[in-house]
PLY file of the C-alpha trace (Angstrom):
ply
format ascii 1.0
element vertex 419
property float x
property float y
property float z
element edge 418
property int vertex1
property int vertex2
end_header
-0.60 -15.60 28.23
-3.57 -17.77 27.44
-5.28 -16.75 24.23
-2.76 -14.07 23.24
0.17 -14.52 20.88
1.24 -10.87 20.87
0.82 -7.87 23.16
2.15 -4.42 22.25
2.25 -1.91 25.12
2.99 1.82 24.70
5.60 1.06 22.06
7.73 3.94 20.82
10.71 4.30 18.51
12.74 7.50 18.24
15.39 8.19 15.63
18.00 10.91 15.94
18.77 13.06 12.92
22.04 14.30 14.42
24.02 11.76 12.42
26.20 10.89 15.44
24.72 7.53 16.33
27.83 5.51 15.41
31.17 6.49 16.93
34.65 5.35 16.08
37.47 5.43 18.64
38.78 8.72 17.27
35.32 10.26 17.65
35.21 9.26 21.30
38.69 10.74 21.94
37.82 14.01 20.19
34.56 14.21 22.09
36.36 13.70 25.42
38.95 16.41 24.68
36.34 18.92 23.50
33.88 18.23 26.32
35.09 21.08 28.66
34.86 23.59 25.83
31.34 22.41 24.96
30.31 22.84 28.59
31.52 26.46 28.54
29.75 27.14 25.25
26.51 25.63 26.58
26.75 27.76 29.74
27.20 30.96 27.74
24.40 30.15 25.26
20.89 31.59 25.86
18.79 29.39 28.09
17.03 26.50 26.35
18.41 27.04 22.84
20.63 23.98 22.77
18.07 21.54 24.13
15.37 22.83 21.79
17.63 22.32 18.80
18.39 18.77 19.88
14.74 18.00 20.41
13.97 19.20 16.91
16.48 16.70 15.55
14.65 13.72 17.05
11.85 12.04 15.10
9.38 9.57 16.58
8.68 6.87 14.01
6.30 5.24 16.51
4.66 6.67 19.62
2.34 5.05 22.19
1.44 2.02 20.04
-0.73 -0.49 21.89
-2.76 -3.47 20.66
-3.24 -7.18 21.35
-3.41 -10.09 18.93
-4.99 -13.42 19.78
-3.76 -16.82 18.66
-4.90 -17.74 15.16
-5.83 -14.16 14.32
-4.83 -12.46 11.06
-4.41 -8.75 11.63
-3.69 -6.15 8.96
-1.41 -3.17 9.58
-2.34 -0.38 7.17
-1.47 3.27 6.68
0.12 5.71 4.28
3.81 5.61 3.40
5.82 6.78 6.41
3.12 5.86 8.92
5.49 3.53 10.79
4.31 0.12 9.58
7.71 -1.32 8.66
9.32 0.08 11.80
6.67 -1.67 13.88
7.30 -5.01 12.17
11.07 -4.66 12.60
10.60 -4.17 16.33
8.23 -7.14 16.57
10.76 -9.24 14.63
13.51 -8.24 17.10
15.52 -6.54 14.35
15.21 -3.09 15.94
14.98 -2.20 19.63
12.19 0.10 20.81
12.99 3.40 22.51
10.19 2.99 25.00
7.43 0.53 25.85
7.63 -3.07 24.76
6.08 -6.02 22.97
5.58 -9.52 24.32
5.51 -12.33 21.76
4.52 -15.81 22.83
6.09 -18.17 20.30
8.56 -18.34 17.45
8.45 -15.49 14.94
8.95 -15.96 11.21
9.52 -12.68 9.36
9.42 -11.73 5.73
10.23 -8.03 5.71
12.40 -7.75 2.62
13.14 -10.07 -0.28
15.47 -12.77 1.03
15.70 -11.50 4.61
18.12 -13.77 6.46
19.44 -15.54 3.35
23.16 -16.00 2.81
24.06 -15.06 -0.74
26.75 -17.71 -1.23
24.70 -20.60 0.16
22.33 -22.67 -1.94
18.58 -22.38 -1.61
18.46 -25.73 0.19
21.15 -24.70 2.71
19.34 -21.43 3.37
16.15 -23.33 4.16
17.99 -25.39 6.80
19.75 -22.31 8.19
16.47 -20.39 8.55
14.84 -23.36 10.21
17.71 -23.61 12.69
17.37 -19.91 13.50
13.71 -20.57 14.30
14.78 -23.29 16.72
13.61 -26.23 14.60
15.31 -29.62 14.58
16.79 -30.99 11.38
14.19 -33.77 11.31
11.40 -31.17 11.35
12.95 -29.32 8.42
13.47 -32.62 6.55
9.71 -33.20 6.73
9.01 -29.78 5.20
11.79 -29.33 2.66
10.04 -30.91 -0.33
6.86 -28.96 0.33
8.82 -25.70 0.57
10.66 -26.32 -2.71
7.45 -27.24 -4.53
5.60 -24.18 -3.21
8.44 -21.86 -4.25
8.61 -23.47 -7.72
12.43 -23.52 -7.66
13.03 -27.28 -8.01
15.65 -26.83 -10.73
17.58 -24.17 -8.83
17.41 -25.26 -5.19
21.05 -26.40 -5.08
22.69 -23.33 -6.60
23.69 -20.17 -4.63
20.78 -17.82 -4.11
22.85 -14.89 -5.40
22.10 -16.30 -8.86
18.34 -16.20 -8.28
16.06 -13.66 -9.91
14.13 -11.39 -7.53
11.00 -13.46 -8.15
12.72 -16.76 -7.30
14.29 -15.15 -4.23
10.95 -13.90 -2.98
9.12 -17.16 -3.65
11.65 -19.19 -1.68
11.79 -16.61 1.13
8.02 -16.68 1.55
7.87 -20.47 1.34
10.46 -20.77 4.12
8.70 -18.22 6.35
5.27 -19.82 5.89
6.17 -23.52 6.03
8.62 -23.72 8.92
5.74 -23.38 11.37
6.47 -20.22 13.35
3.71 -19.40 15.83
3.73 -15.81 14.54
4.21 -14.95 10.85
5.13 -11.34 10.07
4.75 -10.33 6.41
5.52 -6.90 4.96
4.60 -5.57 1.49
7.16 -7.86 -0.17
4.40 -9.78 -1.96
4.14 -6.82 -4.32
7.19 -8.09 -6.21
5.51 -11.36 -7.17
3.18 -11.98 -10.07
-0.58 -12.08 -9.58
-0.77 -15.88 -9.51
1.87 -16.19 -6.81
0.31 -13.39 -4.76
-2.93 -15.39 -4.69
-0.98 -18.47 -3.69
0.67 -16.59 -0.82
-2.61 -15.16 0.42
-4.10 -18.64 0.41
-1.15 -19.97 2.38
-1.45 -17.23 5.00
-5.12 -18.09 5.42
-4.16 -21.74 5.85
-1.52 -20.79 8.45
-4.15 -18.93 10.47
-6.55 -21.89 10.37
-3.90 -23.97 12.15
-3.95 -21.60 15.11
-0.94 -19.49 14.17
-0.94 -15.71 14.04
-0.30 -13.54 10.96
0.62 -9.84 10.93
0.13 -8.56 7.40
1.24 -5.16 6.07
-0.13 -4.28 2.64
-1.48 -1.46 0.50
-3.74 -3.98 -1.22
-6.99 -3.26 0.58
-8.82 -6.09 -1.18
-6.27 -8.56 0.22
-6.54 -7.03 3.71
-10.32 -7.34 3.68
-10.23 -10.90 2.34
-7.54 -12.16 4.71
-7.78 -10.20 7.96
-10.35 -10.22 10.72
-9.01 -7.05 12.31
-6.86 -4.14 11.20
-4.79 -1.42 12.85
-4.47 1.88 11.00
-1.32 3.92 11.68
-0.75 7.57 10.92
2.48 9.44 11.70
3.60 6.71 14.05
0.42 6.50 16.11
-2.62 4.24 16.13
-5.36 6.22 14.41
-8.00 3.49 14.68
-8.28 -0.27 15.15
-11.20 -2.64 14.77
-12.89 -4.96 12.24
-10.89 -5.06 8.99
-13.71 -3.92 6.70
-14.44 -0.92 8.94
-10.80 0.20 9.16
-10.25 -0.31 5.42
-13.25 1.88 4.61
-11.85 4.60 6.90
-8.46 4.33 5.17
-10.02 4.52 1.70
-12.11 7.55 2.65
-8.98 9.32 3.83
-7.05 8.34 0.70
-9.82 9.29 -1.71
-10.24 12.88 -0.63
-11.40 14.67 -3.76
-8.95 17.09 -5.29
-8.89 19.34 -8.33
-6.10 18.81 -10.87
-4.98 22.04 -12.53
-4.38 21.85 -16.27
-3.22 25.38 -17.09
0.48 24.49 -16.99
0.22 21.37 -19.11
2.12 21.97 -22.37
1.61 18.49 -23.85
-1.82 19.31 -25.26
-3.42 19.41 -28.68
-6.00 21.68 -30.32
-6.29 25.09 -31.92
-6.30 26.88 -28.54
-9.58 28.70 -29.11
-10.70 27.35 -25.73
-8.78 25.83 -22.83
-9.48 23.14 -20.26
-8.29 24.63 -16.96
-8.96 21.90 -14.38
-10.55 18.51 -13.80
-12.02 17.02 -10.64
-12.95 13.33 -10.22
-14.95 12.21 -7.21
-17.63 9.77 -6.07
-21.16 10.59 -7.18
-23.30 12.56 -4.71
-24.42 10.30 -1.87
-21.49 7.89 -2.31
-18.32 7.94 -0.23
-15.94 5.99 -2.47
-15.34 5.18 -6.11
-15.81 1.41 -6.02
-16.72 -1.40 -8.35
-20.42 -0.91 -9.04
-20.59 2.71 -7.82
-21.07 5.90 -9.82
-18.52 8.53 -10.77
-18.62 12.30 -11.19
-16.23 14.26 -13.42
-16.18 18.07 -13.29
-14.25 19.98 -15.97
-13.56 23.72 -15.90
-12.91 25.55 -19.16
-12.12 29.06 -20.40
-12.53 30.88 -23.72
-12.54 34.48 -24.93
-16.13 34.17 -26.12
-19.17 31.95 -25.81
-18.64 28.48 -27.24
-21.01 27.41 -30.00
-21.86 23.72 -30.44
-19.55 22.53 -27.63
-18.53 18.91 -27.19
-16.80 17.65 -24.05
-15.44 14.13 -23.74
-13.61 12.12 -21.10
-12.07 8.75 -21.92
-11.16 6.30 -19.16
-8.15 3.99 -19.61
-6.57 1.31 -17.46
-2.86 1.12 -16.56
-2.13 -0.75 -19.80
-3.71 2.05 -21.86
-6.76 -0.06 -22.73
-9.84 2.09 -23.27
-12.66 1.25 -20.85
-15.29 4.00 -21.03
-16.03 7.00 -23.23
-18.13 9.80 -21.76
-19.20 12.05 -24.65
-21.59 14.99 -24.28
-22.81 14.67 -27.90
-23.74 11.03 -27.38
-26.29 11.95 -24.71
-27.31 15.41 -25.96
-26.74 16.84 -22.50
-25.39 20.30 -23.36
-27.03 23.28 -25.08
-25.84 24.58 -28.43
-24.12 27.49 -26.72
-22.34 27.66 -23.36
-20.73 30.66 -21.58
-17.13 31.61 -22.27
-16.07 30.39 -18.82
-17.68 27.69 -16.74
-17.82 24.11 -15.49
-19.43 21.05 -17.02
-20.23 17.95 -15.01
-20.53 14.35 -16.16
-22.33 11.90 -13.86
-21.90 8.25 -14.80
-24.00 5.19 -14.14
-22.52 2.27 -12.19
-18.85 1.56 -13.00
-18.35 -2.13 -13.64
-14.55 -1.86 -13.35
-12.55 -4.21 -11.16
-10.34 -2.56 -8.50
-7.29 -0.64 -9.74
-6.07 2.68 -11.09
-7.61 4.37 -14.11
-6.52 7.40 -16.13
-8.70 10.00 -17.81
-8.07 11.87 -21.06
-10.23 14.95 -21.56
-11.04 16.96 -24.70
-13.08 20.00 -25.78
-14.39 20.65 -29.29
-16.24 23.69 -30.59
-18.22 23.38 -33.80
-16.58 20.03 -34.51
-12.99 21.38 -34.37
-10.64 20.26 -31.60
-10.02 23.23 -29.33
-8.10 21.50 -26.51
-7.13 17.99 -25.47
-5.07 16.76 -22.50
-4.01 13.14 -22.10
-3.59 11.65 -18.64
-5.32 14.71 -17.25
-6.16 12.95 -13.99
-6.52 9.52 -12.44
-8.74 7.78 -9.94
-8.60 4.50 -8.04
-11.46 2.02 -8.10
-11.73 0.36 -4.70
-12.93 -3.21 -4.12
-16.59 -3.93 -3.50
-18.59 -7.11 -2.95
-20.80 -6.45 -5.99
-22.23 -9.96 -6.02
-22.93 -10.10 -2.29
-21.16 -13.43 -1.95
-17.90 -12.32 -0.31
-15.97 -12.99 -3.53
-14.35 -9.75 -4.63
-13.25 -9.71 -8.29
-9.81 -8.32 -9.09
-8.11 -6.94 -12.18
-5.73 -9.87 -12.58
-8.77 -11.91 -13.67
-10.81 -9.40 -15.66
-11.15 -5.69 -16.33
-14.93 -5.45 -15.92
-17.72 -7.29 -14.14
-21.45 -7.56 -14.87
-24.40 -8.73 -12.87
-25.46 -12.08 -14.24
-27.41 -15.21 -13.39
-26.76 -18.91 -13.99
-29.57 -21.42 -14.46
-29.73 -25.13 -15.11
-31.23 -26.37 -18.36
0 1
1 2
2 3
3 4
4 5
5 6
6 7
7 8
8 9
9 10
10 11
11 12
12 13
13 14
14 15
15 16
16 17
17 18
18 19
19 20
20 21
21 22
22 23
23 24
24 25
25 26
26 27
27 28
28 29
29 30
30 31
31 32
32 33
33 34
34 35
35 36
36 37
37 38
38 39
39 40
40 41
41 42
42 43
43 44
44 45
45 46
46 47
47 48
48 49
49 50
50 51
51 52
52 53
53 54
54 55
55 56
56 57
57 58
58 59
59 60
60 61
61 62
62 63
63 64
64 65
65 66
66 67
67 68
68 69
69 70
70 71
71 72
72 73
73 74
74 75
75 76
76 77
77 78
78 79
79 80
80 81
81 82
82 83
83 84
84 85
85 86
86 87
87 88
88 89
89 90
90 91
91 92
92 93
93 94
94 95
95 96
96 97
97 98
98 99
99 100
100 101
101 102
102 103
103 104
104 105
105 106
106 107
107 108
108 109
109 110
110 111
111 112
112 113
113 114
114 115
115 116
116 117
117 118
118 119
119 120
120 121
121 122
122 123
123 124
124 125
125 126
126 127
127 128
128 129
129 130
130 131
131 132
132 133
133 134
134 135
135 136
136 137
137 138
138 139
139 140
140 141
141 142
142 143
143 144
144 145
145 146
146 147
147 148
148 149
149 150
150 151
151 152
152 153
153 154
154 155
155 156
156 157
157 158
158 159
159 160
160 161
161 162
162 163
163 164
164 165
165 166
166 167
167 168
168 169
169 170
170 171
171 172
172 173
173 174
174 175
175 176
176 177
177 178
178 179
179 180
180 181
181 182
182 183
183 184
184 185
185 186
186 187
187 188
188 189
189 190
190 191
191 192
192 193
193 194
194 195
195 196
196 197
197 198
198 199
199 200
200 201
201 202
202 203
203 204
204 205
205 206
206 207
207 208
208 209
209 210
210 211
211 212
212 213
213 214
214 215
215 216
216 217
217 218
218 219
219 220
220 221
221 222
222 223
223 224
224 225
225 226
226 227
227 228
228 229
229 230
230 231
231 232
232 233
233 234
234 235
235 236
236 237
237 238
238 239
239 240
240 241
241 242
242 243
243 244
244 245
245 246
246 247
247 248
248 249
249 250
250 251
251 252
252 253
253 254
254 255
255 256
256 257
257 258
258 259
259 260
260 261
261 262
262 263
263 264
264 265
265 266
266 267
267 268
268 269
269 270
270 271
271 272
272 273
273 274
274 275
275 276
276 277
277 278
278 279
279 280
280 281
281 282
282 283
283 284
284 285
285 286
286 287
287 288
288 289
289 290
290 291
291 292
292 293
293 294
294 295
295 296
296 297
297 298
298 299
299 300
300 301
301 302
302 303
303 304
304 305
305 306
306 307
307 308
308 309
309 310
310 311
311 312
312 313
313 314
314 315
315 316
316 317
317 318
318 319
319 320
320 321
321 322
322 323
323 324
324 325
325 326
326 327
327 328
328 329
329 330
330 331
331 332
332 333
333 334
334 335
335 336
336 337
337 338
338 339
339 340
340 341
341 342
342 343
343 344
344 345
345 346
346 347
347 348
348 349
349 350
350 351
351 352
352 353
353 354
354 355
355 356
356 357
357 358
358 359
359 360
360 361
361 362
362 363
363 364
364 365
365 366
366 367
367 368
368 369
369 370
370 371
371 372
372 373
373 374
374 375
375 376
376 377
377 378
378 379
379 380
380 381
381 382
382 383
383 384
384 385
385 386
386 387
387 388
388 389
389 390
390 391
391 392
392 393
393 394
394 395
395 396
396 397
397 398
398 399
399 400
400 401
401 402
402 403
403 404
404 405
405 406
406 407
407 408
408 409
409 410
410 411
411 412
412 413
413 414
414 415
415 416
416 417
417 418
């Protein structure tokens, strides 16, 4: 089909929740004997009740999915959990049949949908490489030319001749990816399995997928790592509840996805019992959102924290603080009202205080916030892990190189000169 390597046309996949998909011989015999009685029961039942019940037990994992992919294109498939991403890839990999519509693939497909997909547990790593190559339609001489490169990439030289059932999950995944990427399929389908590898190997895999695309082969990439999607993909398709919500340039679709995911919400704190303080005042809720005029919390953007509190009387000499931590419980920022002198000596018994930060120089990733309230120097209330927020990637340097947390926790604008 000329420039196309993949065409998806009105694809749909329906699953039945009746639990009767697989029949044994006895089930068929029972069904045949009971069929006349079921006919009578259906005739006596009120009109439409049976069919409506059956319809309610069918779920469409995918519905009316259509898109085209050109040769050499890297396309990202993104969406929330349950959007239908993995089901789509299983259909494209010929693992699952569609209920309606179809997909035309022009070339061999190499899939990496789960750790060790297609591996035989009792065969050695080397034998599995040859078996996977044969399944792709490759000759033994072609695999011979690639075997050393595959082993070196997977970093399993010392274990290649032992059964893969003795491999760790990391070794399993490294070899599985190396096989899928090096045996030269025209279309490479990769699900979120890279999440089980360490940061160094994830970078290695992303580099390899970029190299695969440069040689004119096509990559379909499912990931929740939006920085990787933006860096690797030219286009993206966003799924929601089994349908295509939007498709277009990767950066545009990723921004839409992040806006949807970062809808501001208030976290209630009244029911938290793991708190400290004398109880003379209580923190009742916390809300974290982008600063006014900004759509996302990103590297280099500003942050707004709103804290609601309650007391039985006006609070004299109040002090509010919010401490930001990373996933490893390393302190990053301290926002302290006394440090900036931003609050009066007395505040009402009930109200909301707002902290507006300057630019956050945090690399992409999740952060947690501890919040505390003091009155007259005494701790009235304190809640750890009161809320969290996600810092999204941003090209802060304007060079296309997006820093990530595996390298550093923070970034700063800087300048290099000679001499």
